[in-house]
C-alpha positions as CSV (number, residue, x, y, z in Angstrom):
1,M,-16.1,-8.5,-2.6
2,K,-16.4,-11.5,-0.9
3,L,-14.0,-13.2,1.6
4,Q,-13.8,-17.0,-0.5
5,E,-12.6,-14.3,-3.9
6,L,-9.7,-12.7,-1.6
7,M,-9.0,-16.3,-0.5
8,D,-8.9,-17.3,-3.7
9,I,-6.8,-14.3,-4.7
10,L,-3.9,-15.3,-1.7
11,Y,-4.2,-19.1,-2.6
12,L,-5.8,-19.6,0.9
13,E,-7.4,-22.8,1.8
14,E,-8.2,-21.3,5.2
15,P,-6.6,-17.8,6.9
16,E,-4.2,-20.4,8.8
17,D,-2.2,-20.5,5.4
18,F,-1.6,-16.8,5.2
19,E,2.6,-17.1,5.4
20,Y,4.1,-16.3,2.2
21,F,5.9,-12.9,1.4
22,E,3.7,-13.0,-2.2
23,Q,1.1,-13.4,0.0
24,L,1.5,-10.3,2.0
25,A,2.2,-8.8,-1.2
26,D,-1.1,-9.7,-3.3
27,L,-3.2,-8.2,0.2
28,L,-1.3,-4.6,0.6
29,E,-1.2,-4.4,-3.3
30,Y,-4.8,-5.9,-4.6
31,E,-6.3,-3.0,-6.7
32,D,-9.5,-3.4,-5.9
33,D,-11.4,-2.1,-3.0
34,I,-11.0,-4.7,-0.1
35,P,-13.9,-4.5,2.5
36,F,-12.0,-3.8,6.0
37,D,-14.1,-6.5,7.6
38,I,-12.9,-9.1,4.8
39,F,-9.9,-7.8,4.8
40,Y,-9.8,-8.5,8.6
41,S,-11.3,-11.9,7.7
42,V,-8.2,-12.9,5.7
43,L,-6.2,-11.7,8.9
44,S,-7.5,-12.5,12.0
45,R,-6.2,-15.7,12.7
46,V,-2.3,-15.3,11.2
47,E,0.4,-15.8,13.7
48,G,2.3,-12.7,15.5
49,A,5.6,-14.2,14.7
50,V,5.0,-14.5,10.6
51,I,3.6,-12.3,10.2
52,G,5.9,-9.8,11.3
53,E,8.8,-11.5,9.5
54,I,6.8,-11.5,6.4
55,L,5.7,-8.0,7.1
56,E,9.3,-6.6,8.2
57,N,10.7,-7.7,4.7
58,Y,7.8,-6.1,2.4
59,L,8.9,-3.3,4.0
60,E,12.0,-3.1,3.8
61,E,11.5,-3.7,0.2
62,I,9.6,-1.1,0.1
63,S,12.7,1.4,2.1
64,D,14.7,0.3,0.1
65,N,13.2,0.4,-3.3
66,L,12.6,5.1,-3.0
67,P,14.9,6.6,-4.6
68,D,17.7,7.9,-2.3
69,Y,16.3,12.0,-2.0
70,T,13.6,11.3,0.2
71,T,14.6,11.3,3.4
72,D,11.1,12.3,5.1
73,L,9.7,9.4,3.1
74,F,11.4,7.3,3.6
75,T,11.5,8.1,7.5
76,L,7.8,8.0,7.2
77,V,8.0,3.7,6.2
78,E,10.2,3.3,8.3
79,T,8.2,4.7,11.6
80,I,5.4,3.2,9.8
81,K,7.2,-0.2,9.7
82,Q,8.1,-0.7,13.5
83,R,4.5,0.4,14.7
84,L,3.2,-2.0,12.6
85,L,5.8,-5.0,14.1
86,L,5.5,-3.7,17.8
87,L,1.8,-4.3,17.2
88,A,2.5,-8.0,15.9
89,E,4.2,-8.9,18.5
90,N,1.1,-9.4,20.3
91,L,-1.3,-10.4,18.5
92,D,-2.2,-13.1,20.7
93,D,-4.4,-10.1,22.3
94,P,-8.4,-9.5,20.3
95,T,-7.1,-5.5,21.1
96,T,-3.8,-5.7,19.8
97,R,-4.6,-8.1,16.9
98,R,-7.6,-5.4,15.6
99,S,-5.2,-2.2,16.1
100,F,-2.5,-4.3,14.1
101,I,-5.3,-5.4,11.4
102,E,-6.7,-1.8,11.6
103,E,-2.8,0.1,10.4
104,L,-2.5,-2.5,8.1
105,Y,-5.3,-1.4,6.5
106,R,-4.3,2.3,6.4
107,F,-1.1,1.8,4.9
108,R,-2.7,0.3,2.5
109,Q,-5.2,2.7,2.0
110,W,-2.4,4.9,1.7
111,Y,0.1,2.8,0.0
112,I,-2.1,2.3,-3.2
113,K,-4.0,6.0,-2.8
114,P,-4.1,6.3,-6.7
115,D,-2.9,10.2,-5.8
116,A,-0.8,10.2,-3.6
117,A,2.7,9.9,-5.8
118,S,3.3,11.5,-8.9
119,V,5.9,10.5,-11.9
120,D,6.8,12.9,-14.8
121,G,4.0,15.3,-13.3
122,V,1.0,11.9,-13.8
123,K,-0.6,11.5,-9.8
124,C,-0.5,8.1,-9.4
125,S,-0.2,5.6,-6.5
126,L,3.0,5.1,-4.1
127,L,2.9,1.6,-5.2
128,E,3.1,2.4,-8.8
129,A,6.1,5.3,-8.2
130,I,8.2,2.9,-6.4
131,T,7.0,0.1,-9.4
132,F,8.6,2.9,-11.5
133,H,11.9,3.8,-9.2
134,R,12.9,-0.7,-8.8
135,A,12.0,-1.1,-12.8
136,E,14.8,2.6,-13.3
137,K,17.3,0.7,-10.6
138,L,17.0,-2.4,-14.3
139,G,17.6,-0.6,-16.5
140,E,14.6,1.6,-17.4
141,D,14.5,5.4,-18.3
142,N,14.2,8.0,-15.3
143,H,11.7,9.4,-13.9
144,K,11.6,12.0,-11.9
145,Y,9.3,11.5,-8.6
146,D,7.2,13.5,-6.7
147,F,6.1,12.0,-3.3
148,E,5.1,15.2,-1.4
149,D,1.5,13.7,-1.3
150,C,1.9,10.8,0.7
151,L,3.6,12.4,3.8
152,D,0.3,13.5,5.1
153,Y,0.5,9.6,7.2
154,Q,-1.0,10.3,10.8
155,I,0.8,8.0,13.0
156,E,-1.3,7.4,15.6
157,E,-0.5,6.6,19.8
158,I,0.6,2.8,20.2
159,S,-1.3,1.6,24.3
160,M,-0.5,-1.4,24.8
161,S,0.0,-3.3,28.5
162,L,3.3,-3.7,29.4
163,G,2.6,-6.4,31.7
164,E,3.1,-7.0,36.1
165,F,6.8,-6.0,36.6
166,D,8.6,-7.0,39.1
167,K,9.8,-4.9,42.2
168,I,14.2,-5.5,42.2
169,D,16.4,-3.8,44.4
170,V,18.3,-0.9,42.3
171,L,20.4,-0.2,45.0
172,E,23.7,-1.2,46.0
173,E,25.5,-1.9,49.2
174,E,27.5,0.9,50.8
175,D,30.6,-1.3,52.0
């Protein structure tokens, strides 16, 4: 895949044009392989506030469409969301931007992994299982879900610069 192919899929003229929920959904849900360098190039110039907002909405939709009994998966998705949103707050720093894009890429690989979940005993991706459950909420047939195999996502530690601190006096004077 070439960068222009992915930009065409996402309806982008330039990477700076990446600003819509649908573009993020198309990027994360694209079934074929996207090499990291192409993935990185598409997100290399997106604004932190923009990607943070659409990513928060996207991950919230995932959380909202998990079956009620999947507490461990819900907690994992929420943890991933918090990590990504924290990184998205400081995309002006090149190291943080790279960490953000690497983590989002890792999330994508996990989310579309073909055997991460199962529906009625048939292996599928987490994306496919959530899509089945979303359809179920809209009146389609009920299914039995197994998310045990997708719980092995390792959250890596975040190392971020906190900048400089001003000294403040926290002791009160006694009367």
